[in-house]
C-alpha positions in Angstrom: 59.7 106.6 83.9 61.5 103.2 83.5 62.4 104.0 80.2 64.0 107.6 81.2 65.8 105.6 84.0 67.5 102.8 81.7 68.6 105.5 79.6 69.7 107.6 82.3 72.0 104.6 83.4 73.1 104.7 79.5 73.7 108.1 79.2 76.1 108.8 82.4 78.9 106.6 82.1 78.9 107.6 78.0 79.1 110.8 79.3 82.1 110.0 82.0 84.2 108.6 79.0 83.8 111.3 76.5 86.7 113.4 77.9 90.5 112.4 77.3 92.0 112.1 80.8 89.6 110.4 81.6 89.8 107.5 78.9 94.1 107.7 79.8 92.8 106.9 83.7 90.8 104.2 82.7 93.5 103.0 81.2 96.1 103.5 83.6 93.8 101.6 86.8 93.8 99.0 83.7 97.4 98.3 84.9 97.1 98.0 88.2 95.9 100.4 91.1 96.5 103.7 91.6 96.4 106.6 94.6 95.8 110.2 93.5 99.7 111.3 93.3 100.6 108.5 91.2 98.6 109.2 88.6 99.6 113.3 88.7 102.9 112.1 88.8 101.9 109.9 85.1 99.7 112.3 84.3 101.5 115.5 85.1 98.6 117.1 85.8 97.6 119.0 88.6 95.8 117.2 92.0 92.6 118.8 92.2 92.3 118.2 88.3 92.5 114.9 88.4 90.7 114.5 91.6 88.3 115.0 90.4 88.6 113.2 86.9 88.4 110.4 89.6 85.0 112.0 91.1 83.1 112.2 87.8 84.2 108.2 87.1 83.5 107.2 90.6 80.1 108.6 90.8 79.9 107.0 87.0 80.1 103.8 88.6 83.7 102.8 85.6 86.0 103.2 88.9 85.9 102.5 92.7 87.9 103.3 95.4 89.7 101.8 98.9 91.2 103.0 100.9 95.2 101.7 102.7 95.5 104.3 106.0 95.4 108.1 104.6 95.5 106.5 101.4 93.0 106.1 98.9 93.6 104.0 95.4 91.2 103.6 92.5 90.8 100.4 90.4 88.2 98.9 88.6 86.2 96.5 89.5 86.4 92.8 88.4 82.4 93.2 88.4 80.2 96.1 87.9 77.1 97.1 89.0 75.3 96.2 85.9 76.0 94.5 82.2 77.1 97.7 80.4 79.1 99.3 82.6 80.6 96.1 82.1 80.5 95.2 78.7 81.5 99.0 77.9 85.2 99.7 80.3 85.9 95.6 78.7 84.8 97.9 75.1 87.8 100.3 76.1 90.5 98.3 77.7 90.1 96.1 74.4 91.7 100.0 72.6 93.8 100.6 75.0 96.9 100.7 72.6 94.7 103.2 71.1 93.6 105.1 72.9 95.2 109.0 73.5 99.3 109.2 75.0 98.6 104.7 75.7 102.4 104.4 75.0 103.5 107.1 77.3 101.3 106.2 80.0 101.8 103.1 79.7 105.8 103.9 80.2 105.1 106.1 83.4 103.2 103.4 84.7 105.8 100.5 84.8 108.4 102.8 86.0 105.2 103.8 89.4 105.5 99.9 89.6 108.5 99.3 89.5 109.0 102.3 92.6 107.0 100.4 94.0 108.7 96.8 94.5 112.3 99.2 94.3 111.3 99.7 97.9 110.3 96.5 99.3 113.4 95.1 97.5 115.7 97.9 99.4 113.7 97.5 102.5 114.0 93.3 102.1 117.7 93.2 101.0 118.6 95.3 104.4 116.9 93.1 106.3 117.3 89.2 105.1 119.8 89.1 108.2 116.8 89.6 110.8 113.6 89.2 109.2 112.8 86.0 111.4 113.7 88.5 114.3 111.7 91.1 112.6 108.4 88.8 111.2 108.2 88.2 115.4 107.3 91.0 116.2 104.9 91.7 114.8 103.3 88.3 113.5 105.3 85.2 114.6 104.6 82.8 112.1 103.9 80.4 115.2 99.8 82.0 115.1 99.8 80.0 111.4 102.3 78.2 109.8 100.8 74.8 110.9 97.5 75.4 109.6 98.1 76.3 106.4 100.2 73.1 106.3 97.8 71.0 107.0 95.8 72.9 104.2 98.3 71.3 101.9 96.7 68.7 99.5 98.8 65.3 101.5 101.6 65.4 99.0 102.4 67.1 95.3 104.7 67.4 92.4 105.8 70.6 93.0 105.5 73.2 95.7 106.2 76.6 95.2 106.7 78.9 98.3 105.9 82.7 95.8 107.7 84.9 97.8 110.1 82.3 100.2 112.1 85.2 102.0 114.9 83.3 103.5 113.3 80.0 103.2 112.1 79.3 106.3 108.9 77.1 105.1 111.2 74.8 103.6 111.2 72.1 106.6 107.3 72.0 106.6 106.9 71.5 102.7 110.0 69.2 102.3 107.4 65.5 103.2 104.5 67.3 101.3 106.3 67.3 97.5 109.1 66.0 95.6 110.1 69.3 95.2 110.1 73.3 96.6 110.7 76.0 94.3 110.8 79.0 95.8 110.3 82.7 94.7 111.0 86.2 95.8 112.5 89.4 94.2 114.9 90.1 97.8 118.2 89.5 95.8 119.7 89.1 99.5 116.5 86.9 100.9 117.7 84.0 97.8 120.9 83.9 99.1 120.0 83.6 102.6 118.0 81.2 101.1 120.5 78.7 99.3 122.8 79.1 102.0 120.3 77.6 104.1 118.8 74.7 102.1 120.8 75.2 98.6 122.7 72.0 99.4 119.1 69.9 99.1 118.4 68.2 95.4 114.9 68.9 96.2 114.6 72.4 96.7 115.7 75.4 94.3 115.5 79.3 94.6 115.0 81.6 91.6 114.7 85.3 91.9 112.2 87.0 90.9 109.0 89.5 91.1 106.0 87.1 91.6 104.2 89.1 88.6 106.2 87.7 85.5 107.9 84.2 87.1 110.1 81.9 84.6 107.4 79.2 84.9 105.8 77.8 82.7 102.1 77.9 82.4 100.7 74.4 84.8 104.0 73.5 85.2 103.1 73.3 89.3 101.1 72.0 91.8 100.3 73.6 94.9 101.6 77.5 95.4 102.1 79.3 99.5 101.7 82.9 99.5 102.4 83.2 103.1 102.3 87.0 104.6 103.2 88.2 101.7 100.4 90.1 99.4 100.3 92.8 101.2 104.3 93.6 99.9 102.8 93.1 96.1 102.8 96.1 93.9 100.1 94.4 92.4 98.2 91.6 94.3 94.9 91.3 91.3 97.9 90.2 88.5 100.2 88.4 91.2 97.1 86.0 92.1 96.6 85.6 87.7 100.3 84.4 87.2 99.7 82.3 90.1 96.8 81.1 88.2 99.1 80.9 85.3 102.0 78.5 86.7 99.3 76.6 88.6 97.5 73.3 87.0 94.4 72.8 86.4 92.7 72.1 90.4 96.1 72.9 91.6 96.2 74.2 95.5 96.7 77.9 96.1 97.3 78.7 99.8 97.1 82.7 101.5 98.2 84.1 104.9 97.6 87.4 105.0 96.5 90.1 107.5 92.7 91.6 106.9 92.3 94.7 106.5 93.7 97.7 109.0 94.8 101.0 110.0 98.2 100.4 111.6 100.3 102.7 109.3 103.3 102.5 110.9 103.5 98.8 109.2 104.1 101.1 106.0 106.6 102.6 107.7 108.3 100.6 109.4 108.0 97.0 107.3 107.1 98.2 103.7 104.0 97.0 103.4 102.1 98.3 100.8 98.4 97.4 102.2 97.0 97.8 105.1 95.8 93.7 105.1 92.4 92.6 102.5 88.9 93.7 102.8 88.4 89.8 102.4 85.4 90.4 99.8 88.3 92.0 97.8 90.9 89.3 97.7 87.4 86.8 96.8 86.6 89.1 94.3 90.3 89.3 92.4 90.6 85.1 93.1 87.5 84.7 90.9 88.6 87.1 88.2 91.8 85.0 88.3 90.1 81.5 88.0 89.9 80.3 91.5 87.4 78.5 93.5 87.4 78.8 97.2 87.1 76.1 99.4 88.2 78.0 103.2 88.2 81.1 104.3 88.1 82.1 107.3 90.0 84.3 109.7 92.2 83.6 112.9 92.5 85.6 115.4 95.7 86.3 117.6 96.8 87.9 120.8 98.1 91.6 121.1 101.7 92.2 120.5 103.3 94.2 123.1 105.4 97.6 122.0 105.8 97.0 118.3 108.4 100.0 117.3 107.0 102.9 116.1 102.9 101.6 116.5 103.1 105.2 117.8 99.0 105.3 116.5 98.8 101.9 117.8 96.1 101.5 121.9 97.0 103.2 124.3 98.6 100.8 125.6 100.9 99.8 122.9 99.3 97.5 122.4 98.1 96.1 118.9 95.8 93.3 117.1 96.1 92.0 113.8 93.8 89.4 111.8 95.2 86.8 110.0 92.4 85.8 107.2 93.6 82.1 105.8 92.3 81.0 102.1 92.3 78.0 100.4 91.0 77.9 96.5 91.3 75.2 93.3 92.7 76.2 90.3 89.6 76.6 88.1 
């Protein structure tokens, strides 16, 4: 009986992969987590057909999904339930260039991810002059900023503020480093930051995607990512990019929202992800080469009268939980 069960464990994923469309889906999900509509758009197939293939792959344990409010995103887990699943997926992805439609699928996936960034950047370019007030509406930085700074080493050579916005945290970082580098994909945000701090020779701002920064490997000592990751088009890849630019033994500090179901955050503030499950963040950090030192939750007071918060609690108050993470580059 045990031998039969083992054979079944081998056959199920092999059968699931014996289909061209499902191979193409696996290739797409090796690039980024995608929802059904995005996969449908890339493959130019009906939604019911795509959903059927996704179910087969999910039942076989090859992919998993996570809910983001009314949206469902599919992904390839960093760690599978058994070694065979892990190895067969790794082998498949290593041959991605040979898979059917790989070139066009990769190009179309890049367009999807680019459209996520364009939507986000359009929002931030529009609100750059009022971003500080908008932050206060939902999650005032005063709730977490001092605690974030306290996680940093006493002094560092180079600190990277990833998703720096208008540079609001720069004054808090200056006593902690010889050089501050702010990176943000929003042109207007970077312009505002340069106006405020550009005359300081120890501060530099660069307009760039966080997933592909123009920085050399191991060039920074500390990376701060403050309320940014839920805007990232591909958070797992962003964390791997942080790992690339950090020196071995360097420090990564993240502040972000814990998983929630408030859809208005997506519509009002260009949030792509409705916070994060700590277990998923931990999985991504492990895969990116980080050893987590601290992962704690900061409880916050209810925020009153958030614009557009129609599905919030009956008295129009809502409450978010903040995750604070410190990790070391292995």
